C-alpha positions in Angstrom: 7.2 -37.4 37.6 7.1 -33.8 36.5 10.1 -33.1 38.8 12.0 -36.0 37.3 11.3 -34.7 33.8 12.9 -31.4 34.6 15.8 -32.9 36.6 16.7 -35.1 33.6 16.3 -32.2 31.3 18.7 -30.1 33.4 21.3 -33.0 33.3 21.1 -33.2 29.5 21.3 -29.5 29.2 24.6 -29.3 31.2 26.1 -32.5 29.8 26.7 -31.2 26.2 27.7 -27.6 26.8 28.4 -26.7 23.1 25.0 -28.0 22.0 23.3 -26.3 24.9 25.0 -23.0 24.3 24.0 -23.0 20.6 20.4 -23.8 21.5 20.1 -21.4 24.3 21.9 -18.5 22.6 20.1 -19.0 19.3 16.7 -19.1 21.1 17.7 -16.1 23.2 18.5 -14.1 20.1 15.2 -15.1 18.5 13.2 -14.3 21.6 15.0 -10.9 22.0 14.0 -9.9 18.5 10.5 -11.2 19.1 10.2 -9.2 22.4 11.5 -5.9 20.8 9.3 -6.3 17.8 6.3 -7.1 20.0 7.0 -3.9 22.1 7.2 -1.9 18.9 3.9 -3.4 17.5 2.2 -2.9 20.9 3.3 0.8 20.8 1.9 1.1 17.3 -1.5 -0.6 17.8 -2.1 1.2 21.1 -1.7 4.6 19.5 -4.3 7.0 20.9 -5.7 4.4 23.3 -4.9 6.6 26.2 -8.1 8.6 25.4 -11.1 7.6 27.5 -13.5 7.8 24.5 -11.1 6.3 22.0 -13.7 4.1 20.4 -16.2 7.0 20.0 -13.9 9.7 18.7 -13.6 10.5 15.0 -12.3 13.1 12.6 -14.5 14.6 9.9 -12.8 14.1 6.6 -13.9 14.8 3.0 -13.5 13.2 -0.4 -13.4 15.7 -3.3 -13.2 15.4 -7.0 -10.1 17.2 -8.3 -8.0 17.1 -11.4 -9.8 14.0 -12.6 -9.3 12.0 -9.4 -10.8 11.7 -5.9 -8.7 13.3 -3.2 -9.1 12.9 0.5 -8.8 16.2 2.5 -8.4 16.2 6.3 -9.3 19.9 6.6 -12.8 21.3 6.3 -14.4 24.8 6.2 -15.1 26.2 9.7 -18.9 26.7 9.3 -19.3 23.0 9.0 -19.0 22.5 12.8 -22.1 24.6 13.5 -23.9 22.9 10.6 -23.3 19.5 12.1 -24.3 20.6 15.6 -27.5 22.2 14.3 -28.8 19.6 11.9 -27.1 16.3 12.9 -26.9 16.8 16.7 -28.6 13.4 17.4 -25.5 11.6 16.1 -22.9 13.5 18.1 -22.2 14.0 21.8 -19.5 16.6 21.1 -18.2 18.4 18.0 -15.1 20.7 18.2 -12.9 22.5 15.7 -9.1 22.9 16.0 -6.8 25.2 14.0 -3.2 26.1 13.9 -2.0 22.8 15.3 1.8 23.4 15.1 4.6 25.7 16.1 3.9 29.0 17.8 6.0 31.7 19.5 5.4 32.1 23.2 6.5 35.4 24.8 6.8 35.6 28.6 7.5 38.8 30.4 10.4 38.6 33.0 8.8 40.1 36.1 12.0 39.7 38.1 13.9 42.0 35.7 11.5 44.7 34.6 12.7 46.8 31.8 13.3 46.9 28.1 13.5 43.6 26.2 13.3 41.5 29.4 11.3 38.8 27.7 11.6 35.0 27.4 10.8 33.9 23.9 10.1 30.3 23.2 9.0 28.1 20.4 6.1 25.7 21.4 3.6 23.4 19.7 0.0 23.9 20.4 -3.4 24.7 18.9 -6.7 26.6 19.3 -9.7 24.4 20.1 -13.4 24.8 20.7 -14.4 24.1 24.3 -15.9 20.7 23.5 -12.4 19.5 22.7 -11.8 19.2 26.5 -14.6 16.7 26.7 -13.4 14.8 23.7 -9.8 14.5 24.8 -10.4 14.5 28.6 -6.9 15.6 29.5 -5.7 14.5 33.0 -5.6 17.9 34.8 -3.0 18.1 37.5 -3.4 21.7 38.6 -6.1 24.3 38.2 -9.4 23.8 36.3 -10.0 21.4 33.5 -12.8 23.5 32.0 -10.9 26.6 30.9 -11.8 27.0 27.2 -15.1 28.6 28.2 -12.9 31.6 28.9 -11.2 32.7 25.6 -8.3 34.3 27.5 -7.4 31.1 29.4 -5.2 28.2 28.3 -4.2 24.7 29.5 -0.5 23.9 29.6 1.1 20.5 29.4 3.2 19.7 32.5 6.5 19.7 30.6 5.6 23.1 29.0 4.7 24.6 32.4 8.2 23.5 33.6 9.9 25.0 30.5 7.9 28.3 30.8 8.0 29.0 34.5 10.4 26.5 36.1 9.5 25.4 39.6 7.0 28.3 40.1 3.3 27.5 40.1 2.1 28.3 36.5 -1.6 28.9 37.6 -2.5 32.5 36.8 0.7 33.3 35.0 0.4 35.3 31.8 2.1 35.0 28.4 1.3 35.8 24.7 0.9 33.4 21.8 2.2 34.7 18.4 2.1 38.3 19.8 -1.7 38.3 20.1 -3.5 39.4 23.3 -2.2 38.0 26.6 -3.6 34.7 27.9 -3.5 33.3 31.4 -2.7 29.7 32.6 -5.9 28.2 34.2 -4.8 24.6 34.3 -1.9 22.1 33.8 -2.5 18.7 32.3 -0.4 15.6 32.2 1.5 15.3 28.9 -0.1 13.1 26.4 1.9 9.9 25.7 4.4 9.8 22.8 2.1 7.4 20.9 -0.7 9.9 20.7 -1.9 12.1 17.9 -1.7 15.0 20.3 1.7 14.1 21.8 3.2 17.4 20.6 0.7 19.7 22.3 2.4 22.0 24.7 -0.7 24.2 25.2 -4.5 24.0 24.5 -5.9 27.5 23.8 -9.4 28.7 22.9 -10.8 28.8 19.4 -12.8 31.9 20.3 -9.5 33.7 21.3 -8.0 32.9 17.9 -11.2 33.7 15.9 -11.5 37.2 17.5 -7.8 37.9 16.8 -8.2 37.2 13.1 -10.4 39.9 11.4 -9.8 38.3 7.9 -11.7 35.2 9.1 -14.7 37.2 10.2 -14.8 39.3 7.0 -14.8 36.3 4.6 -17.3 36.7 1.8 -17.7 32.9 1.4 -16.5 31.0 4.6 -17.5 27.7 3.1 -14.8 28.0 0.4 -11.5 27.7 2.4 -10.7 24.4 4.1 -8.3 25.1 7.0 -9.8 23.6 10.2 -9.6 20.1 11.7 -13.0 19.0 12.9 -13.3 16.3 15.6 -16.4 14.6 16.9 -17.5 12.2 19.7 -20.4 10.0 18.7 -23.3 9.1 20.9 -23.1 5.6 22.3 -25.9 4.2 20.1 -24.5 5.5 16.8 -22.1 3.7 14.4 -19.5 5.5 12.4 -20.8 4.2 9.1 -24.4 5.3 9.8 -23.3 8.8 10.9 -21.0 9.1 7.9 -23.9 8.3 5.6 -26.1 10.9 7.2 -23.5 13.7 7.0 -22.2 12.8 3.6 -23.8 15.8 1.8 -23.7 18.3 4.6 -21.1 20.4 2.9 -22.3 19.9 -0.7 -25.6 21.5 0.3 -23.9 24.7 1.4 -21.1 25.4 -1.1 -21.5 27.6 -4.3 -22.1 26.2 -7.7 -18.4 26.2 -8.6 -17.4 24.2 -5.5 -20.3 21.7 -6.1 -18.3 20.4 -9.1 -15.9 19.0 -6.5 -18.7 16.8 -5.2 -17.5 17.0 -1.6 -18.5 13.9 0.4 -18.0 13.9 4.2 -17.2 10.8 6.3 -16.0 10.0 9.7 -12.5 8.6 10.2 -12.4 6.8 13.6 -9.5 7.5 15.9 -8.5 3.8 15.7 -7.6 4.5 12.0 -5.8 7.8 12.4 -2.4 6.4 12.7 -2.3 2.9 11.1 -4.8 3.6 8.3 -4.1 7.2 7.3 -3.4 6.8 3.6 -6.0 7.2 0.9 -5.8 6.8 -2.9 -8.6 7.9 -5.2 -10.9 8.2 -2.1 -10.3 4.7 -0.9 -8.4 3.9 2.4 -5.3 2.0 1.2 -3.7 1.5 4.6 -0.7 3.3 6.0 1.6 2.4 8.9 -0.3 -0.9 9.4 1.9 -2.3 6.5 5.0 -1.8 8.7 3.3 -3.4 11.7 2.4 -6.5 9.6 5.9 -6.6 8.0 7.7 -6.5 11.3 5.3 -9.0 12.8 6.2 -11.4 10.0 9.9 -10.7 10.5 9.6 -11.4 14.2 7.8 -14.7 13.6 10.3 -15.8 11.0 13.3 -14.8 13.2 11.8 -16.8 16.1 11.1 -19.7 13.7 14.8 -19.7 12.7 15.8 -20.1 16.3 13.3 -22.9 16.8 14.6 -24.6 13.6 18.1 -24.6 15.2 16.8 -26.4 18.2 15.0 -29.0 16.1 18.0 -29.6 13.8 20.5 -29.9 16.5 18.3 -32.2 18.6 17.6 -34.6 15.7 21.3 -34.5 14.6 22.2 -35.9 18.0 19.7 -38.7 17.6 22.3 -41.5 17.5 23.8 -40.3 20.8 20.4 -40.4 22.5 19.2 -43.6 20.8 20.5 -45.9 23.6 18.8 -43.7 26.3 15.5 -44.0 24.4 16.0 -47.8 24.0 16.7 -48.4 27.7 13.8 -46.2 28.8 11.4 -48.1 26.6 12.8 -51.4 27.7 12.1 -50.7 31.4 8.6 -49.6 30.6 8.5 -46.0 29.6 5.6 -45.2 27.3 6.1 -43.1 24.2 4.0 -40.3 25.6 6.3 -40.2 28.7 9.3 -39.8 26.4 7.5 -37.1 24.4 6.9 -35.3 27.7 10.5 -35.7 28.6 11.7 -34.1 25.4 9.1 -31.3 25.7 10.4 -30.7 29.3 13.9 -30.3 27.8 12.5 -27.9 25.2 10.6 -25.9 27.9 13.6 -25.6 30.2 15.8 -24.5 27.3 13.2 -21.9 26.1 12.6 -20.7 29.7 16.3 -20.2 30.3 16.6 -18.4 26.9 13.6 -16.2 27.7 15.1 -15.0 31.0 18.3 -14.1 29.1 16.3 -12.5 26.3 14.6 -10.2 28.8 18.0 -9.0 30.0 19.2 -8.5 26.4 16.0 -6.7 25.4 16.3 -4.3 28.4 19.9 -3.6 27.4 19.0 -3.1 23.8 16.0 -0.9 24.4 17.8 2.5 24.5 19.4 1.8 21.1 16.2 0.4 19.8 14.2 3.5 21.0 16.8 5.7 19.4 16.5 4.0 16.0 12.7 3.7 16.0 12.3 7.2 17.6 10.0 5.9 20.3 10.0 5.7 24.1 9.2 2.0 24.8 9.6 0.1 28.0 9.3 -3.5 29.0 5.9 -3.8 30.7 7.1 -5.3 34.0 4.1 -4.3 36.0 1.5 -5.5 33.5 -0.1 -8.9 34.3 -1.0 -9.1 30.6 2.7 -9.0 29.7 3.5 -12.0 32.0 0.5 -13.9 30.7 1.6 -13.2 27.1 5.2 -14.2 28.0 4.0 -17.5 29.5 1.9 -18.3 26.4 4.9 -17.2 24.3 7.3 -19.6 26.1 4.9 -22.5 25.9 4.2 -22.0 22.2 7.8 -21.5 21.4 8.8 -24.6 23.4 6.0 -26.6 21.6 7.3 -25.5 18.2 10.9 -26.1 19.0 10.5 -29.4 20.7 7.7 -31.0 18.6 9.8 -32.6 15.9 12.6 -33.8 18.2 10.0 -35.2 20.7 8.1 -37.2 18.2 11.1 -38.3 16.2 13.3 -39.4 19.1 10.5 -41.1 20.9 9.8 -43.3 17.8 13.0 -45.3 18.0 12.6 -49.1 18.4 14.5 -50.4 21.4 15.4 -53.7 19.8 17.4 -52.1 17.0 18.9 -49.6 19.3 20.1 -52.0 22.0 21.4 -54.6 19.4 23.7 -51.8 18.2 22.2 -52.0 14.7 20.4 -48.6 14.9 21.4 -46.1 12.4 19.4 -43.2 11.1 18.2 -43.9 7.6 19.3 -41.8 4.7 15.7 -40.4 4.7 16.0 -39.2 8.3 18.1 -36.2 7.2 15.5 -35.0 4.7 13.4 -33.1 7.3 16.6 -31.6 8.7 17.7 -30.5 5.3 14.3 -29.1 4.6 14.5 -27.0 7.7 17.9 -25.7 6.7 16.5 -24.7 3.3 13.6 -22.9 5.1 16.1 -21.1 7.4 18.2 -19.8 4.6 15.2 -19.1 2.4 13.9 -16.8 5.0 17.4 -15.2 5.5 17.8 -14.6 1.8 14.3 -13.1 1.6 15.1 -10.7 4.4 18.4 -9.7 2.7 16.5 -9.0 -0.6 13.8 -7.1 1.2 16.3 -4.9 3.1 18.2 -4.2 -0.1 15.0 -3.2 -2.0 13.8 -0.8 0.8 17.3 0.8 0.9 17.4 1.1 -2.9 13.9 2.7 -2.9 15.1 5.3 -0.4 18.2 6.0 -2.5 16.1 6.2 -5.7 13.9 8.9 -4.1 17.0 10.8 -2.7 18.6 10.9 -6.2 15.5 12.0 -8.0 16.1 15.3 -9.8 14.5 18.0 -7.5 14.4 20.8 -10.0 16.2 23.3 -7.8 19.4 23.7 -5.9 19.2 22.6 -2.2 22.9 23.3 -1.5 23.6 26.2 0.9 19.9 27.1 0.9 18.2 27.8 4.2 14.7 28.8 5.2 13.9 31.1 8.2 10.4 31.3 9.7 9.0 34.9 9.6 5.7 34.9 11.6 5.8 38.6 12.3 5.8 41.5 9.8 9.2 42.9 10.8 11.2 41.2 8.0 8.6 41.9 5.4 8.2 45.5 6.3 12.0 46.1 6.1 12.6 43.6 3.3 14.9 45.8 1.2 16.9 47.0 4.2 17.3 43.4 5.4 18.3 42.3 2.0 20.9 45.1 1.6 22.5 44.2 5.0 22.6 40.5 4.2 24.3 41.1 0.8 26.9 43.5 2.4 28.0 40.6 4.7 29.4 38.8 1.7 28.0 35.6 3.1 24.7 35.7 1.3 24.2 35.2 -2.5 20.4 35.8 -2.7 17.4 36.6 -0.4 13.7 36.2 -1.0 10.3 35.7 0.7 7.7 33.0 0.1 4.3 31.9 1.4 5.6 28.3 1.5 9.0 26.7 2.2 10.7 24.7 -0.7 9.7 21.4 0.9 6.0 22.0 1.3 3.0 23.6 -0.4 0.9 25.5 2.2 -1.7 26.8 -0.2 -3.8 25.1 -2.9 -6.8 26.5 -4.6 -9.3 26.1 -7.4 -10.9 28.8 -9.6 -8.4 28.5 -12.4 -9.5 28.5 -16.1 -7.5 28.3 -19.3 -8.2 28.0 -23.0 -9.8 24.6 -23.8 -10.7 23.8 -20.2 -13.7 21.5 -19.7 -16.2 23.7 -17.8 -17.3 20.7 -15.8 -13.8 19.9 -14.7 -13.0 20.5 -11.0 -9.4 21.5 -10.4 -7.0 22.3 -7.6 -3.6 23.7 -8.1 -0.8 24.3 -5.7 -0.1 28.0 -5.4 3.3 29.4 -4.3 3.4 33.2 -3.9 6.9 34.6 -3.6 9.0 37.7 -4.1 10.8 38.5 -7.4 14.1 36.9 -6.2 12.5 33.5 -5.5 13.7 31.8 -8.7 17.3 33.0 -8.3 17.4 32.0 -4.6 16.1 28.5 -5.1 17.9 28.1 -8.5 14.8 26.8 -10.4 15.3 25.7 -14.0 13.5 27.8 -16.5 12.4 25.6 -19.5 10.5 28.2 -21.5 10.1 32.0 -21.2 11.5 33.7 -18.1 11.0 34.0 -14.4 9.8 37.1 -12.5 11.7 40.3 -12.9 11.7 43.8 -11.4 12.1 45.2 -14.9 8.5 44.3 -15.8 5.8 46.0 -13.8 3.2 43.8 -15.5 4.6 40.7 -13.6 2.2 41.6 -10.8 -0.4 40.1 -13.1 1.8 37.2 -14.4 2.3 33.6 -13.4 5.0 30.9 -13.9 3.8 27.3 -14.4 5.6 24.1 -13.6 5.8 21.3 -16.2 3.0 19.4 -14.5 0.6 22.3 -14.7 1.4 22.8 -18.4 0.8 19.1 -19.1 -2.4 19.1 -17.1 -3.7 22.2 -18.9 -2.6 20.7 -22.2 -1.0 24.0 -23.3 1.0 23.5 -26.5 2.6 27.0 -26.3 2.1 28.1 -22.7 4.3 31.3 -22.8 2.0 34.2 -23.7 -1.2 32.3 -22.8 -3.7 34.0 -20.5 -5.3 32.0 -17.7 -7.9 33.3 -15.2 -8.1 33.0 -11.5 -11.5 33.8 -10.1 -12.0 36.0 -13.2 -8.7 37.8 -12.8 -6.6 37.4 -16.0 -3.0 36.3 -15.5 -0.4 36.0 -18.2 2.0 33.0 -18.4 5.5 34.3 -18.7 7.5 31.2 -18.1 7.6 27.4 -17.5 10.0 25.9 -14.9 11.1 22.3 -14.4 9.1 20.4 -11.9 10.3 21.0 -8.3 10.0 18.1 -5.9 8.2 19.9 -3.0 5.9 17.3 -1.4 6.6 13.6 -1.3 9.7 12.5 -3.3 7.8 9.3 -4.2 4.6 10.9 -5.7 3.9 12.5 -9.0 4.6 16.2 -9.0 1.5 18.3 -8.3 0.6 21.1 -10.8 1.9 24.3 -9.3 1.3 28.0 -10.2 3.8 30.6 -9.0 2.7 34.2 -8.5 4.3 37.3 -7.0 3.9 38.0 -3.3 2.1 41.3 -2.5 1.7 40.6 1.3 3.8 39.2 4.1 5.3 35.8 3.5 5.7 32.9 6.0 9.3 32.1 5.3 12.5 33.8 4.2 14.7 31.9 1.7 18.4 32.6 1.9 21.1 31.3 -0.5 24.4 31.3 1.3 27.7 32.1 -0.5 29.4 28.8 -1.3 32.7 30.2 -0.1 31.4 31.4 3.2 31.4 29.4 6.5 27.8 28.2 7.0 28.2 28.6 10.8 29.5 32.1 10.6 26.9 33.0 7.9 24.0 31.8 10.1 25.3 33.9 13.1 25.5 37.0 10.8 22.0 36.4 9.5 20.6 35.9 13.0 22.0 39.2 14.1 20.4 41.0 11.2 17.0 39.3 11.7 17.1 40.1 15.4 17.8 43.8 14.6 14.6 44.1 12.5 12.4 41.5 14.3 13.7 41.3 17.9 10.6 39.6 19.4 10.7 36.5 17.2 13.0 33.5 17.8 15.4 32.8 15.0 14.4 29.5 13.5 16.2 28.3 10.5 16.5 25.0 8.5 18.9 23.9 5.9 16.7 22.8 3.0 18.8 19.7 2.2 18.3 18.5 5.8 14.6 19.3 5.7 14.2 17.4 2.4 16.1 14.4 3.9 13.4 14.2 6.7 10.9 13.2 4.0 12.7 9.8 4.0 12.4 9.4 7.8 9.8 6.6 7.9 11.5 4.5 5.2 14.9 5.0 6.8 13.7 3.9 10.1 12.2 0.8 8.4 15.4 0.0 6.6 17.5 0.4 9.8 15.2 -1.9 11.8 14.9 -4.4 9.0 18.7 -4.4 8.6 19.3 -5.1 12.3 16.7 -7.9 12.3 18.2 -9.4 9.1 21.7 -9.5 10.5 20.3 -11.2 13.7 18.4 -13.7 11.5 21.5 -14.5 9.6 23.5 -14.9 12.8 20.9 -17.3 14.1 21.0 -19.3 10.9 24.7 -19.4 11.0 24.7 -20.5 14.6 22.6 -23.5 13.7 24.6 -24.2 10.6 27.8 -24.1 12.8 26.3 -26.7 15.2 25.1 -28.9 12.4 28.5 -28.8 10.7 30.2 -29.8 14.0 27.9 -32.8 14.3 28.4 -33.9 10.7 32.1 -33.6 11.2 31.8 -35.7 14.4 29.7 -38.3 12.6 32.1 -38.7 9.7 35.3 -38.5 11.8 36.4 -42.1 11.0 35.5 -41.7 7.3 37.6 -38.6 7.2 40.5 -40.4 8.9 40.4 -43.2 6.4 40.3 -40.8 3.5 43.3 -38.9 4.9 45.3 -42.1 5.4 44.5 -42.9 1.7 45.9 -39.6 0.6 42.9 -37.2 0.6 43.9 -33.5 0.6 42.6 -30.9 3.0 40.7 -29.3 0.0 39.0 -32.6 -0.9 37.9 -33.1 2.8 36.7 -29.6 3.0 34.7 -30.1 -0.2 33.2 -33.3 1.2 31.8 -31.6 4.2 30.8 -28.3 2.6 29.1 -29.2 -0.6 25.9 -30.6 1.0 25.3 -27.3 2.9 26.1 -25.2 -0.2 23.5 -27.2 -2.2 20.9 -26.5 0.4 21.6 -22.8 0.4 21.4 -22.7 -3.4 18.0 -24.5 -3.2 16.9 -21.9 -0.6 18.0 -19.1 -2.8 16.1 -20.4 -5.8 12.9 -20.8 -3.7 13.4 -17.3 -2.1 13.6 -15.5 -5.5 10.0 -15.8 -6.6 8.6 -15.2 -3.1 10.8 -12.1 -2.6 9.9 -10.7 -6.0 6.2 -11.1 -5.4 6.1 -9.4 -2.0 8.6 -6.6 -2.7 7.0 -5.8 -6.0 3.7 -5.4 -4.2 5.4 -3.2 -1.6 6.8 -1.0 -4.3 3.3 -0.4 -5.7 2.7 1.9 -2.7 4.9 4.5 -4.4 4.1 6.3 -7.6 7.8 7.0 -8.2 9.6 3.8 -7.5 12.7 1.8 -8.3 12.8 -1.4 -10.3 13.6 -4.9 -9.0 17.0 -5.3 -10.6 18.5 -8.7 -11.2 21.6 -7.8 -9.3 19.7 -7.5 -6.0 18.8 -11.2 -6.1 22.3 -12.2 -7.2 23.9 -10.1 -4.5 21.7 -11.8 -1.8 22.4 -15.3 -3.2 26.2 -14.7 -3.3 26.1 -13.2 0.2 24.2 -16.2 1.5 26.8 -18.6 -0.1 29.7 -16.6 1.3 28.2 -16.6 4.8 27.6 -20.4 4.5 31.1 -21.0 3.4 32.6 -19.0 6.2 30.4 -20.7 8.8 30.9 -24.3 7.6 34.6 -23.9 6.6 35.7 -23.6 10.2 34.4 -27.0 11.1 35.3 -28.5 7.8 39.0 -27.4 7.9 39.3 -28.3 11.5 38.2 -31.9 10.7 40.4 -31.9 7.6 43.6 -31.1 9.4 42.9 -33.4 12.4 45.3 -36.2 13.0 43.7 -39.4 11.5 45.5 -41.6 14.1 43.3 -40.3 16.9 40.1 -41.1 15.0 41.2 -44.6 13.9 43.1 -45.9 16.9 40.1 -47.7 18.3 40.0 -49.7 15.0 
C-alpha cells in the first residue's frame, strides 16, 4: 500500500509539470534559506563549545556605579586573581589572568642570512596568560609540551602561526621576540581554535610571568587595586553553581579598594562562557542580550520563508481541486477510506518535499561560499554528523506535514455523489482559506521589506551622524616602540617636507576608540559622594589641528602657552555633565592636581555611533603615545603619500612593521554587525518575495484557466484587454492591500522595539511603510499581469468551440 501511495504520487508529480515545477522550486528555495539560516544559527549557538569545560568556565566581571549609572566592566585589577585563589578557592578549580589580548609585533632572526637587519617582522595576535589558563582552555597540543606556561620564557604557537613564522621547519625550540622584549622559545604547537570561538584570533599563548617581569611600572604601582586592565577567567568546581559563586565573590574587590573607589560600589559576578557571545550586552548593570537577538530574528525569518513555500504548495494544491475531484470520487466509490486518501495526499507532499530537499542541499552547497563571505563565517554542511541527517529527516517530515495538511484534509472531504454526477463545484467559501494564505504570504513579505528598510536606515542614520572632526585623508599609524616619539620633531619635519602631509601628531588613543578612562576628577559644585569616570585622551599639541576638531569655546592646545601642560580641553558632554555654566577658565582637579580648562570642543564620535557621547577630557601628552595621527594633503595621491610616510617611519623605527589605517574606513567598521544583518536580511527578503511571487504566478494561471470560457464570452461581447486584465488582477491586488494593512502595525511594533536597543536611533517614518506597500503592489501587478494579459489576448474561438 505504501509503495502504491508513492507510485501514484510520482505519476501526479510528473503529469502536471508546471504545477510540479512551481511546487518543487518554491519549496526548494524555502528549504535552501532554512538550511543556510540553520547553519548560521548552529554556528552562533555553538560558539565556544569546542572547549572541554565549556559549562564550567566563566569570566569575572564587575558592575560599578559611575556617572549616575551602573556600568559593566569586563576588566578587573590584577591582585583580584590572588584574592580569589586565597579566600574563595573552594569555589574554583582554576583561576587565571590574561592581559594584552590583541596585536603584537613578532621579530624572528634569520639564521640562514646572518648579518644586519636580517629579521622577519610580523604582526600577530596573542596574549599573556597565567599557567592555569592551559587547564581552562585545554588546547589540543599537536607538537611539544602542553604545559609550557610554567616556564616564563616558553610559548605555545597556533599551528597556522607556526607555519607563518617558520614555514615547513619544526617550530619546537625556535626563538623569537614579542614586542621587542626578551626572547622566548616555542615549546609547543596547538591546533587553531575554531572561528566561532572567543579565542579564535590567538596566534600565540605566552606567560603572564614573562609579561609581568618585563613591565617595571606594574611592579612599582602604589595602588594595584585601582587600575582595571586584566581579563580574569575561572573554572568552577563541579558542585558549585555560577549564581552561588557570584554571590560569594560579590564584595571581594570592594573590601580591598580605597575609600574613593568604594564610592563606585564594585560588585563582582561570573559571566558563564555560554553567555560571552550571545548575551554580551549590559545596560545599567543588567544583561540586556546581544547577538542572541539576531539569532532569534533570523530564526523567525527562516521559519516564515519556509512557511511561504508551504503556503504555495497548499494554495496550488487546493486550486486544482476541481481537476482532482473525479479522482477522489472514483477512489471513494470503489472503497477508499478517507484516511487512505489523506495518506495519499501526504505521500505526494512528502515526495515533493523530499525532492525539493535534495535540490536544496545542492543549492545550499553552491551558495555557501557567498553566504560565508557575507556573514564572515566559515560554515560547512555537516555531512558526517548523524544529528544533521536526523534533523533533516524531522525537518522533511514536519515540512511535508505542514505543506500537505490542508490539501489532504480538504481534497479528501469531497462527496463522491456530487463529484460523479458532474455537479461538484467548489463553493464561493472554498477560496477563503486560499485568500487568507495569500494575505499571510504577502503580509510576511511586506513585513520583511519594512524590517530591511528600517535596519538599513538605522545604519545610514548612524553613518551620517556629525562626528565632530574630519575623517577625510586622516590616517593612524601604530607606534609601539619609542622610535617615533623620541624623534618626533625630526619625523614631523621630514613628513612636512614631502608636501604630502598637512599635519602630524601623537595620541594615546586612536580617533575611533578611547583606550583610557579614569576617575579622580573634581570640579566646583561636584557632589562629594558622586562616583565618576571620564574618558581621557592624551595627545600632542598638534592633535586638534590634525583631527580637525571643532572648538566651541576658548581654544585648543598651543606651543605658545607653556602653561598648557597643566591645562585641559573638555568635550560638550563633559561640560554638560559637570554642569559648568562658564567652563573656560574654571579649574578642575585630577587626583589633587589642578588643571585649567582652556577650551570646549564639539562632541567627537569615538566609540559606538549609536550611543550617547562619553564625557571626555583632553590633556597634553608627556610620554610616548600609542598611535601617530597624520593628515594627508588633499591634493596628494594617498598611495604615494603612504609610501613616503612608510619610508620615513622605517628610517626612525626600522624594527616595527608599518601598520596604518584610514580613519574613515576604521570608523565604517563600527557598522559591521548591522551591515551584515541588513545584507543577510535583504537576501532573505528577496527570496521570500520570489517565493510569494512564484505562488502568485501559479494561482493566477489556475484562475485564468478556470475562467477561460468566461473570458472568451466577454471578449466576444466586446470586452477590451484592459477590462479582462482588471477582472483577473483586482482580486489579487485587494489581497495584497489587506496584507499591507495588517503588516503595518505588526512591523511598527517589532521594529520600534528593535530600535530601542540604540540610544541614537532613527525614527519610523511613514514613507517606509508606503514604500513597502507600493513595492508589494508593483510586484503583484508584474507577477499577475503576465497571466492576465496572456488570457486577455487569447483567441476566444479556442475557448468556446466546445460550446
